[in-house]
C-alpha positions as a printed Julia matrix, in Angstrom:
169×3 Matrix{Float64}:
  -5.83   -84.12  69.33
  -4.95   -80.47  68.7
  -3.06   -81.17  65.46
  -5.79   -83.34  63.95
  -8.45   -80.7   64.61
  -6.24   -77.93  63.23
  -5.48   -79.87  60.03
  -9.17   -80.68  59.49
 -10.08   -76.99  59.9
  -7.48   -75.99  57.28
  -8.71   -78.7   54.9
 -12.27   -77.39  55.24
 -11.08   -73.83  54.62
  -8.88   -74.61  51.58
 -11.09   -77.35  50.1
  -8.26   -79.22  48.35
  -9.3    -80.98  45.14
  -6.51   -83.55  44.91
  -7.13   -85.27  48.24
  -9.49   -88.21  48.55
 -12.45   -87.73  50.9
 -11.11   -90.55  53.12
  -7.93   -88.56  53.8
  -6.18   -87.74  56.02
  -4.61   -90.73  57.77
  -4.06   -90.13  61.48
  -1.58   -92.09  63.55
   0.41   -91.77  66.74
   3.94   -92.66  67.72
   3.13   -92.45  71.43
   0.8    -90.55  73.73
   2.45   -87.19  73.04
   3.01   -87.48  69.27
   0.34   -86.84  66.63
   0.9    -87.52  62.93
  -1.48   -86.57  60.13
  -0.75   -87.78  56.59
  -2.45   -85.96  53.7
  -1.81   -87.93  50.51
  -2.23   -86.67  46.93
  -4.89   -88.86  45.33
  -2.82   -89.7   42.23
   0.81   -89.82  43.41
   1.18   -93.22  45.12
   1.53   -91.95  48.69
   3.31   -88.62  48.06
   2.02   -86.73  51.07
   2.16   -83.65  53.21
   2.79   -84.85  56.76
   2.01   -82.8   59.86
   3.7    -84.07  62.99
   3.56   -82.69  66.53
   5.26   -83.61  69.78
   6.02   -81.88  73.08
   8.51   -79.48  71.44
   6.47   -78.25  68.49
   5.13   -79.15  65.07
   6.82   -80.0   61.78
   5.55   -80.15  58.24
   7.3    -82.43  55.79
   6.8    -84.04  52.41
   7.33   -87.78  52.02
   6.21   -90.75  49.97
   4.34   -92.75  52.56
   3.6    -96.42  52.08
   3.96   -98.05  55.49
   3.5    -96.36  58.85
   4.38   -99.4   60.93
   7.8    -98.02  61.83
   7.54   -94.48  60.36
  10.7    -94.92  58.28
   8.99   -93.18  55.35
   8.47   -90.11  57.54
  12.08   -90.09  58.74
  13.22   -89.81  55.11
  10.89   -86.9   54.34
  11.81   -83.34  53.39
  11.08   -81.0   56.3
   9.67   -77.69  55.05
   8.55   -76.04  58.31
   9.24   -76.34  62.04
   7.09   -74.39  64.49
   7.78   -74.21  68.22
   4.94   -73.73  70.69
   5.67   -70.04  71.26
   3.43   -67.03  70.71
   0.62   -67.53  68.22
   1.89   -70.9   67.03
  -1.58   -72.14  66.02
  -1.97   -69.3   63.51
   1.55   -69.86  62.14
   0.88   -73.58  61.77
  -2.5    -72.97  60.12
  -0.92   -70.6   57.59
   1.96   -73.01  56.94
  -0.39   -75.96  56.29
  -2.5    -73.86  53.91
   0.65   -72.76  52.04
   1.89   -76.35  51.75
  -1.45   -77.52  50.36
  -0.92   -74.99  47.56
   2.79   -75.74  47.05
   3.52   -76.84  43.46
   4.63   -80.44  43.01
   6.62   -80.9   39.82
   6.18   -84.16  37.95
   8.89   -85.3   35.53
   8.58   -88.56  33.62
  11.7    -90.66  33.3
  12.73   -94.11  32.27
  13.83   -96.3   35.15
  15.64   -99.62  35.26
  14.87  -101.96  32.37
  13.01   -99.17  30.55
  10.17   -99.04  33.07
   8.37   -95.69  33.23
   8.43   -93.63  36.4
   7.58   -90.11  37.46
   9.83   -88.13  39.8
   7.88   -85.84  42.16
   9.73   -82.82  43.52
   9.24   -79.51  45.3
  11.41   -76.44  45.67
  12.23   -75.48  49.24
  14.83   -73.02  50.48
  15.9    -72.46  46.88
  16.66   -76.13  46.19
  14.78   -78.78  44.26
  14.08   -81.8   46.46
  12.63   -85.1   45.29
   9.75   -86.2   47.51
   8.72   -89.38  45.74
   8.88   -91.64  42.71
   5.74   -93.08  41.12
   6.15   -96.26  39.13
   3.57   -96.2   36.38
   1.47   -99.16  35.34
   2.0   -100.02  31.66
  -1.51   -98.85  30.72
  -0.83   -95.35  32.12
   2.35   -94.6   30.18
   2.19   -91.46  28.09
   4.63   -89.31  26.17
   4.0    -86.32  28.47
   7.24   -85.46  30.2
   6.5    -82.75  32.76
   3.63   -81.02  34.55
   2.81   -79.44  37.9
   0.1    -80.26  40.43
  -0.62   -79.57  44.11
  -2.79   -80.93  46.88
  -5.06   -77.89  46.64
  -5.87   -78.31  42.96
  -4.68   -77.5   39.52
  -4.38   -80.03  36.76
  -4.38   -83.65  37.73
  -1.54   -85.72  36.31
  -1.96   -87.87  33.2
  -1.79   -90.94  35.46
  -3.35   -92.01  38.74
  -1.73   -94.39  41.23
  -3.73   -94.34  44.46
  -1.95   -94.33  47.82
  -1.96   -97.64  49.66
  -0.82   -96.53  53.11
  -0.66   -99.32  55.65
  -0.2    -98.92  59.38
  -0.31  -101.19  62.38
  -1.49   -98.7   64.99
């Protein structure tokens, strides 16, 4: 339970505005693996995921919908890997806080059959990486084409599609 406690402490310290009070979702993949999913309240499961095992901890961004098999996590964009050496707790704490503040770019597009969608992306290691796609309900379409948000705060998007993360564990 080290990871869960560490994430909760960082959340209390940062006080992120774009996370629902019921977050984060905690799950396990076995007795030695902890996974904490911190979803943006408006981005249909786009989440910062903290994962730890016997070798260390990783932070990644993914659009999480179903944790039954953790396929969504396997497709995520890893932004930090921290081995259990030296002051790893401090490094992990700082990395989580930085990721909560990381800008998430939102770009509206037209998908198949003219359906509106919003691509969510981050920049990591000098490259833009898509971390999710939000399909907008008809009533939330708007002409706005681009904006930026984060888990920590900043402007909320012009739409809101709540995360519906399911898990069997």
